[in-house]
PyMOL Python script that loads the backbone (N, CA, C, O; Angstrom):
from pymol import cmd

cmd.read_pdbstr("""\
ATOM      1  N   MET A   1      86.510  71.478  64.387  1.00  0.00           N
ATOM      2  CA  MET A   1      86.322  71.516  65.823  1.00  0.00           C
ATOM      3  C   MET A   1      86.896  70.261  66.478  1.00  0.00           C
ATOM      4  O   MET A   1      87.563  70.345  67.510  1.00  0.00           O
ATOM      5  N   VAL A   2      86.640  69.115  65.887  1.00  0.00           N
ATOM      6  CA  VAL A   2      87.138  67.854  66.431  1.00  0.00           C
ATOM      7  C   VAL A   2      88.657  67.820  66.378  1.00  0.00           C
ATOM      8  O   VAL A   2      89.305  67.291  67.281  1.00  0.00           O
ATOM      9  N   GLU A   3      89.224  68.385  65.318  1.00  0.00           N
ATOM     10  CA  GLU A   3      90.684  68.421  65.188  1.00  0.00           C
ATOM     11  C   GLU A   3      91.307  69.234  66.318  1.00  0.00           C
ATOM     12  O   GLU A   3      92.330  68.842  66.880  1.00  0.00           O
ATOM     13  N   LYS A   4      90.694  70.359  66.645  1.00  0.00           N
ATOM     14  CA  LYS A   4      91.223  71.208  67.713  1.00  0.00           C
ATOM     15  C   LYS A   4      91.138  70.497  69.059  1.00  0.00           C
ATOM     16  O   LYS A   4      92.046  70.610  69.883  1.00  0.00           O
ATOM     17  N   GLN A   5      90.053  69.768  69.283  1.00  0.00           N
ATOM     18  CA  GLN A   5      89.915  69.025  70.532  1.00  0.00           C
ATOM     19  C   GLN A   5      90.973  67.935  70.634  1.00  0.00           C
ATOM     20  O   GLN A   5      91.577  67.736  71.688  1.00  0.00           O
ATOM     21  N   THR A   6      91.188  67.237  69.534  1.00  0.00           N
ATOM     22  CA  THR A   6      92.195  66.180  69.511  1.00  0.00           C
ATOM     23  C   THR A   6      93.581  66.761  69.753  1.00  0.00           C
ATOM     24  O   THR A   6      94.377  66.208  70.512  1.00  0.00           O
ATOM     25  N   GLU A   7      93.853  67.874  69.103  1.00  0.00           N
ATOM     26  CA  GLU A   7      95.153  68.537  69.269  1.00  0.00           C
ATOM     27  C   GLU A   7      95.342  68.996  70.717  1.00  0.00           C
ATOM     28  O   GLU A   7      96.426  68.853  71.283  1.00  0.00           O
ATOM     29  N   ALA A   8      94.291  69.544  71.305  1.00  0.00           N
ATOM     30  CA  ALA A   8      94.367  70.001  72.691  1.00  0.00           C
ATOM     31  C   ALA A   8      94.606  68.823  73.637  1.00  0.00           C
ATOM     32  O   ALA A   8      95.391  68.935  74.578  1.00  0.00           O
ATOM     33  N   GLN A   9      93.939  67.702  73.393  1.00  0.00           N
ATOM     34  CA  GLN A   9      94.131  66.519  74.228  1.00  0.00           C
ATOM     35  C   GLN A   9      95.555  65.992  74.119  1.00  0.00           C
ATOM     36  O   GLN A   9      96.131  65.547  75.111  1.00  0.00           O
ATOM     37  N   GLU A  10      96.120  66.040  72.928  1.00  0.00           N
ATOM     38  CA  GLU A  10      97.502  65.602  72.733  1.00  0.00           C
ATOM     39  C   GLU A  10      98.465  66.513  73.486  1.00  0.00           C
ATOM     40  O   GLU A  10      99.427  66.046  74.095  1.00  0.00           O
ATOM     41  N   GLN A  11      98.197  67.819  73.439  1.00  0.00           N
ATOM     42  CA  GLN A  11      99.048  68.767  74.147  1.00  0.00           C
ATOM     43  C   GLN A  11      98.969  68.558  75.658  1.00  0.00           C
ATOM     44  O   GLN A  11      99.973  68.663  76.362  1.00  0.00           O
ATOM     45  N   ILE A  12      97.774  68.263  76.142  1.00  0.00           N
ATOM     46  CA  ILE A  12      97.597  68.009  77.571  1.00  0.00           C
ATOM     47  C   ILE A  12      98.370  66.762  77.987  1.00  0.00           C
ATOM     48  O   ILE A  12      99.036  66.753  79.022  1.00  0.00           O
ATOM     49  N   ALA A  13      98.280  65.721  77.184  1.00  0.00           N
ATOM     50  CA  ALA A  13      98.999  64.479  77.494  1.00  0.00           C
ATOM     51  C   ALA A  13     100.506  64.715  77.497  1.00  0.00           C
ATOM     52  O   ALA A  13     101.214  64.224  78.376  1.00  0.00           O
ATOM     53  N   LYS A  14     100.990  65.463  76.516  1.00  0.00           N
ATOM     54  CA  LYS A  14     102.423  65.747  76.433  1.00  0.00           C
ATOM     55  C   LYS A  14     102.876  66.583  77.631  1.00  0.00           C
ATOM     56  O   LYS A  14     103.929  66.323  78.213  1.00  0.00           O
ATOM     57  N   ALA A  15     102.085  67.576  77.989  1.00  0.00           N
ATOM     58  CA  ALA A  15     102.431  68.424  79.131  1.00  0.00           C
ATOM     59  C   ALA A  15     102.446  67.611  80.422  1.00  0.00           C
ATOM     60  O   ALA A  15     103.292  67.832  81.289  1.00  0.00           O
ATOM     61  N   GLY A  16     101.521  66.683  80.549  1.00  0.00           N
ATOM     62  CA  GLY A  16     101.484  65.827  81.734  1.00  0.00           C
ATOM     63  C   GLY A  16     102.727  64.970  81.848  1.00  0.00           C
ATOM     64  O   GLY A  16     103.263  64.785  82.940  1.00  0.00           O
ATOM     65  N   GLN A  17     103.185  64.447  80.722  1.00  0.00           N
ATOM     66  CA  GLN A  17     104.398  63.631  80.715  1.00  0.00           C
ATOM     67  C   GLN A  17     105.615  64.475  81.081  1.00  0.00           C
ATOM     68  O   GLN A  17     106.477  64.042  81.845  1.00  0.00           O
ATOM     69  N   GLU A  18     105.674  65.680  80.527  1.00  0.00           N
ATOM     70  CA  GLU A  18     106.798  66.569  80.828  1.00  0.00           C
ATOM     71  C   GLU A  18     106.792  66.959  82.304  1.00  0.00           C
ATOM     72  O   GLU A  18     107.844  67.019  82.941  1.00  0.00           O
ATOM     73  N   LEU A  19     105.611  67.222  82.837  1.00  0.00           N
ATOM     74  CA  LEU A  19     105.498  67.570  84.252  1.00  0.00           C
ATOM     75  C   LEU A  19     105.983  66.419  85.122  1.00  0.00           C
ATOM     76  O   LEU A  19     106.698  66.634  86.101  1.00  0.00           O
ATOM     77  N   GLN A  20     105.603  65.219  84.773  1.00  0.00           N
ATOM     78  CA  GLN A  20     106.033  64.046  85.548  1.00  0.00           C
ATOM     79  C   GLN A  20     107.551  63.906  85.516  1.00  0.00           C
ATOM     80  O   GLN A  20     108.166  63.555  86.523  1.00  0.00           O
ATOM     81  N   THR A  21     108.154  64.178  84.369  1.00  0.00           N
ATOM     82  CA  THR A  21     109.609  64.121  84.247  1.00  0.00           C
ATOM     83  C   THR A  21     110.266  65.161  85.149  1.00  0.00           C
ATOM     84  O   THR A  21     111.253  64.868  85.823  1.00  0.00           O
ATOM     85  N   VAL A  22     109.723  66.362  85.160  1.00  0.00           N
ATOM     86  CA  VAL A  22     110.272  67.432  85.996  1.00  0.00           C
ATOM     87  C   VAL A  22     110.125  67.082  87.476  1.00  0.00           C
ATOM     88  O   VAL A  22     111.053  67.287  88.258  1.00  0.00           O
ATOM     89  N   VAL A  23     108.976  66.561  87.857  1.00  0.00           N
ATOM     90  CA  VAL A  23     108.748  66.189  89.255  1.00  0.00           C
ATOM     91  C   VAL A  23     109.732  65.108  89.685  1.00  0.00           C
ATOM     92  O   VAL A  23     110.323  65.196  90.761  1.00  0.00           O
ATOM     93  N   THR A  24     109.909  64.094  88.852  1.00  0.00           N
ATOM     94  CA  THR A  24     110.832  63.002  89.171  1.00  0.00           C
ATOM     95  C   THR A  24     112.258  63.522  89.311  1.00  0.00           C
ATOM     96  O   THR A  24     112.965  63.159  90.250  1.00  0.00           O
ATOM     97  N   SER A  25     112.675  64.364  88.386  1.00  0.00           N
ATOM     98  CA  SER A  25     114.029  64.928  88.438  1.00  0.00           C
ATOM     99  C   SER A  25     114.224  65.784  89.683  1.00  0.00           C
ATOM    100  O   SER A  25     115.277  65.735  90.318  1.00  0.00           O
ATOM    101  N   THR A  26     113.219  66.561  90.026  1.00  0.00           N
ATOM    102  CA  THR A  26     113.310  67.435  91.188  1.00  0.00           C
ATOM    103  C   THR A  26     113.388  66.629  92.477  1.00  0.00           C
ATOM    104  O   THR A  26     114.148  66.978  93.380  1.00  0.00           O
ATOM    105  N   LYS A  27     112.611  65.556  92.570  1.00  0.00           N
ATOM    106  CA  LYS A  27     112.668  64.701  93.756  1.00  0.00           C
ATOM    107  C   LYS A  27     114.047  64.073  93.903  1.00  0.00           C
ATOM    108  O   LYS A  27     114.576  63.988  95.012  1.00  0.00           O
ATOM    109  N   GLU A  28     114.629  63.634  92.802  1.00  0.00           N
ATOM    110  CA  GLU A  28     115.962  63.027  92.839  1.00  0.00           C
ATOM    111  C   GLU A  28     117.009  64.060  93.264  1.00  0.00           C
ATOM    112  O   GLU A  28     117.890  63.759  94.068  1.00  0.00           O
ATOM    113  N   LEU A  29     116.910  65.261  92.730  1.00  0.00           N
ATOM    114  CA  LEU A  29     117.839  66.325  93.103  1.00  0.00           C
ATOM    115  C   LEU A  29     117.705  66.665  94.582  1.00  0.00           C
ATOM    116  O   LEU A  29     118.710  66.863  95.266  1.00  0.00           O
ATOM    117  N   GLN A  30     116.480  66.733  95.077  1.00  0.00           N
ATOM    118  CA  GLN A  30     116.262  67.017  96.490  1.00  0.00           C
ATOM    119  C   GLN A  30     116.910  65.945  97.356  1.00  0.00           C
ATOM    120  O   GLN A  30     117.545  66.258  98.363  1.00  0.00           O
ATOM    121  N   LYS A  31     116.757  64.702  96.974  1.00  0.00           N
ATOM    122  CA  LYS A  31     117.354  63.594  97.729  1.00  0.00           C
ATOM    123  C   LYS A  31     118.878  63.721  97.749  1.00  0.00           C
ATOM    124  O   LYS A  31     119.508  63.529  98.789  1.00  0.00           O
ATOM    125  N   GLN A  32     119.463  64.044  96.600  1.00  0.00           N
ATOM    126  CA  GLN A  32     120.916  64.197  96.521  1.00  0.00           C
ATOM    127  C   GLN A  32     121.392  65.354  97.398  1.00  0.00           C
ATOM    128  O   GLN A  32     122.411  65.239  98.079  1.00  0.00           O
ATOM    129  N   LEU A  33     120.660  66.462  97.381  1.00  0.00           N
ATOM    130  CA  LEU A  33     121.028  67.605  98.211  1.00  0.00           C
ATOM    131  C   LEU A  33     120.963  67.255  99.695  1.00  0.00           C
ATOM    132  O   LEU A  33     121.846  67.627 100.467  1.00  0.00           O
ATOM    133  N   GLU A  34     119.920  66.543 100.085  1.00  0.00           N
ATOM    134  CA  GLU A  34     119.804  66.134 101.483  1.00  0.00           C
ATOM    135  C   GLU A  34     120.974  65.251 101.896  1.00  0.00           C
ATOM    136  O   GLU A  34     121.500  65.395 102.999  1.00  0.00           O
ATOM    137  N   GLU A  35     121.384  64.344 101.024  1.00  0.00           N
ATOM    138  CA  GLU A  35     122.519  63.469 101.324  1.00  0.00           C
ATOM    139  C   GLU A  35     123.811  64.264 101.454  1.00  0.00           C
ATOM    140  O   GLU A  35     124.605  64.008 102.359  1.00  0.00           O
ATOM    141  N   GLU A  36     124.031  65.220 100.566  1.00  0.00           N
ATOM    142  CA  GLU A  36     125.259  66.022 100.616  1.00  0.00           C
ATOM    143  C   GLU A  36     125.303  66.899 101.864  1.00  0.00           C
ATOM    144  O   GLU A  36     126.345  67.022 102.507  1.00  0.00           O
ATOM    145  N   ILE A  37     124.176  67.501 102.200  1.00  0.00           N
ATOM    146  CA  ILE A  37     124.130  68.331 103.406  1.00  0.00           C
ATOM    147  C   ILE A  37     124.346  67.461 104.636  1.00  0.00           C
ATOM    148  O   ILE A  37     125.024  67.873 105.577  1.00  0.00           O
ATOM    149  N   SER A  38     123.778  66.270 104.636  1.00  0.00           N
ATOM    150  CA  SER A  38     123.932  65.337 105.753  1.00  0.00           C
ATOM    151  C   SER A  38     125.403  65.009 105.992  1.00  0.00           C
ATOM    152  O   SER A  38     125.841  64.918 107.139  1.00  0.00           O
ATOM    153  N   LYS A  39     126.153  64.835 104.932  1.00  0.00           N
ATOM    154  CA  LYS A  39     127.587  64.532 105.061  1.00  0.00           C
ATOM    155  C   LYS A  39     128.322  65.648 105.793  1.00  0.00           C
ATOM    156  O   LYS A  39     129.261  65.385 106.545  1.00  0.00           O
ATOM    157  N   LYS A  40     127.901  66.888 105.578  1.00  0.00           N
ATOM    158  CA  LYS A  40     128.566  68.022 106.210  1.00  0.00           C
ATOM    159  C   LYS A  40     128.215  68.141 107.690  1.00  0.00           C
ATOM    160  O   LYS A  40     128.890  68.853 108.433  1.00  0.00           O
ATOM    161  N   TYR A  41     127.173  67.453 108.117  1.00  0.00           N
ATOM    162  CA  TYR A  41     126.740  67.503 109.514  1.00  0.00           C
ATOM    163  C   TYR A  41     126.843  66.136 110.180  1.00  0.00           C
ATOM    164  O   TYR A  41     125.942  65.717 110.907  1.00  0.00           O
ATOM    165  N   ASP A  42     127.940  65.455 109.925  1.00  0.00           N
ATOM    166  CA  ASP A  42     128.268  64.181 110.576  1.00  0.00           C
ATOM    167  C   ASP A  42     127.177  63.122 110.424  1.00  0.00           C
ATOM    168  O   ASP A  42     126.906  62.365 111.356  1.00  0.00           O
ATOM    169  N   GLY A  43     126.567  63.074 109.271  1.00  0.00           N
ATOM    170  CA  GLY A  43     125.593  62.030 108.981  1.00  0.00           C
ATOM    171  C   GLY A  43     124.216  62.237 109.578  1.00  0.00           C
ATOM    172  O   GLY A  43     123.371  61.343 109.523  1.00  0.00           O
ATOM    173  N   ARG A  44     123.984  63.407 110.146  1.00  0.00           N
ATOM    174  CA  ARG A  44     122.649  63.678 110.683  1.00  0.00           C
ATOM    175  C   ARG A  44     121.635  63.703 109.548  1.00  0.00           C
ATOM    176  O   ARG A  44     121.942  64.089 108.420  1.00  0.00           O
ATOM    177  N   ARG A  45     120.437  63.288 109.872  1.00  0.00           N
ATOM    178  CA  ARG A  45     119.378  63.275 108.864  1.00  0.00           C
ATOM    179  C   ARG A  45     118.980  64.712 108.526  1.00  0.00           C
ATOM    180  O   ARG A  45     118.833  65.551 109.414  1.00  0.00           O
ATOM    181  N   VAL A  46     118.809  64.980 107.242  1.00  0.00           N
ATOM    182  CA  VAL A  46     118.451  66.310 106.769  1.00  0.00           C
ATOM    183  C   VAL A  46     117.174  66.203 105.952  1.00  0.00           C
ATOM    184  O   VAL A  46     117.043  65.342 105.082  1.00  0.00           O
ATOM    185  N   ASN A  47     116.241  67.090 106.248  1.00  0.00           N
ATOM    186  CA  ASN A  47     115.008  67.174 105.473  1.00  0.00           C
ATOM    187  C   ASN A  47     114.878  68.585 104.933  1.00  0.00           C
ATOM    188  O   ASN A  47     114.855  69.547 105.699  1.00  0.00           O
ATOM    189  N   ILE A  48     114.793  68.710 103.635  1.00  0.00           N
ATOM    190  CA  ILE A  48     114.591  70.016 103.025  1.00  0.00           C
ATOM    191  C   ILE A  48     113.097  70.306 103.067  1.00  0.00           C
ATOM    192  O   ILE A  48     112.279  69.515 102.597  1.00  0.00           O
ATOM    193  N   MET A  49     112.762  71.451 103.638  1.00  0.00           N
ATOM    194  CA  MET A  49     111.358  71.815 103.779  1.00  0.00           C
ATOM    195  C   MET A  49     111.124  73.125 103.048  1.00  0.00           C
ATOM    196  O   MET A  49     112.045  73.925 102.880  1.00  0.00           O
ATOM    197  N   GLY A  50     109.912  73.339 102.621  1.00  0.00           N
ATOM    198  CA  GLY A  50     109.590  74.602 101.990  1.00  0.00           C
ATOM    199  C   GLY A  50     108.758  74.428 100.746  1.00  0.00           C
ATOM    200  O   GLY A  50     108.078  73.417 100.569  1.00  0.00           O
ATOM    201  N   GLY A  51     108.817  75.420  99.887  1.00  0.00           N
ATOM    202  CA  GLY A  51     107.958  75.503  98.716  1.00  0.00           C
ATOM    203  C   GLY A  51     108.022  74.319  97.778  1.00  0.00           C
ATOM    204  O   GLY A  51     106.981  73.794  97.384  1.00  0.00           O
ATOM    205  N   ILE A  52     109.215  73.884  97.409  1.00  0.00           N
ATOM    206  CA  ILE A  52     109.326  72.795  96.439  1.00  0.00           C
ATOM    207  C   ILE A  52     108.826  71.495  97.042  1.00  0.00           C
ATOM    208  O   ILE A  52     108.229  70.677  96.343  1.00  0.00           O
ATOM    209  N   THR A  53     109.061  71.297  98.324  1.00  0.00           N
ATOM    210  CA  THR A  53     108.586  70.085  98.985  1.00  0.00           C
ATOM    211  C   THR A  53     107.062  70.056  98.995  1.00  0.00           C
ATOM    212  O   THR A  53     106.453  69.015  98.747  1.00  0.00           O
ATOM    213  N   ALA A  54     106.459  71.186  99.278  1.00  0.00           N
ATOM    214  CA  ALA A  54     104.999  71.267  99.288  1.00  0.00           C
ATOM    215  C   ALA A  54     104.435  71.048  97.891  1.00  0.00           C
ATOM    216  O   ALA A  54     103.410  70.387  97.724  1.00  0.00           O
ATOM    217  N   ALA A  55     105.102  71.598  96.901  1.00  0.00           N
ATOM    218  CA  ALA A  55     104.636  71.425  95.522  1.00  0.00           C
ATOM    219  C   ALA A  55     104.735  69.967  95.089  1.00  0.00           C
ATOM    220  O   ALA A  55     103.851  69.462  94.398  1.00  0.00           O
ATOM    221  N   LEU A  56     105.797  69.298  95.489  1.00  0.00           N
ATOM    222  CA  LEU A  56     105.984  67.899  95.111  1.00  0.00           C
ATOM    223  C   LEU A  56     105.055  66.970  95.880  1.00  0.00           C
ATOM    224  O   LEU A  56     104.735  65.881  95.404  1.00  0.00           O
ATOM    225  N   ALA A  57     104.622  67.387  97.057  1.00  0.00           N
ATOM    226  CA  ALA A  57     103.734  66.544  97.853  1.00  0.00           C
ATOM    227  C   ALA A  57     102.399  66.332  97.151  1.00  0.00           C
ATOM    228  O   ALA A  57     101.727  65.326  97.379  1.00  0.00           O
ATOM    229  N   ASN A  58     102.018  67.263  96.308  1.00  0.00           N
ATOM    230  CA  ASN A  58     100.749  67.155  95.586  1.00  0.00           C
ATOM    231  C   ASN A  58     100.836  66.225  94.398  1.00  0.00           C
ATOM    232  O   ASN A  58      99.820  65.946  93.761  1.00  0.00           O
ATOM    233  N   ARG A  59     102.018  65.739  94.083  1.00  0.00           N
ATOM    234  CA  ARG A  59     102.197  64.892  92.893  1.00  0.00           C
ATOM    235  C   ARG A  59     102.377  63.485  93.292  1.00  0.00           C
ATOM    236  O   ARG A  59     102.543  62.617  92.435  1.00  0.00           O
TER     237      ARG A  59
END
""", "prot")
cmd.dss("prot")
cmd.show_as("cartoon", "prot")
cmd.util.cbc("prot")
cmd.orient("prot")
């Protein structure tokens, strides 16, 4: 029983690290997309809004 708990805790820790990596990568990609879109609109500020932004706001 203790082994299963330890294994589950390790899996949770690993999943948390992977999630953090995905969140960081997604935020960086969003920033790059905003910059590229901004270039197409004469340097106007661009904010991507929607589902992914809301999901990242919780992290």
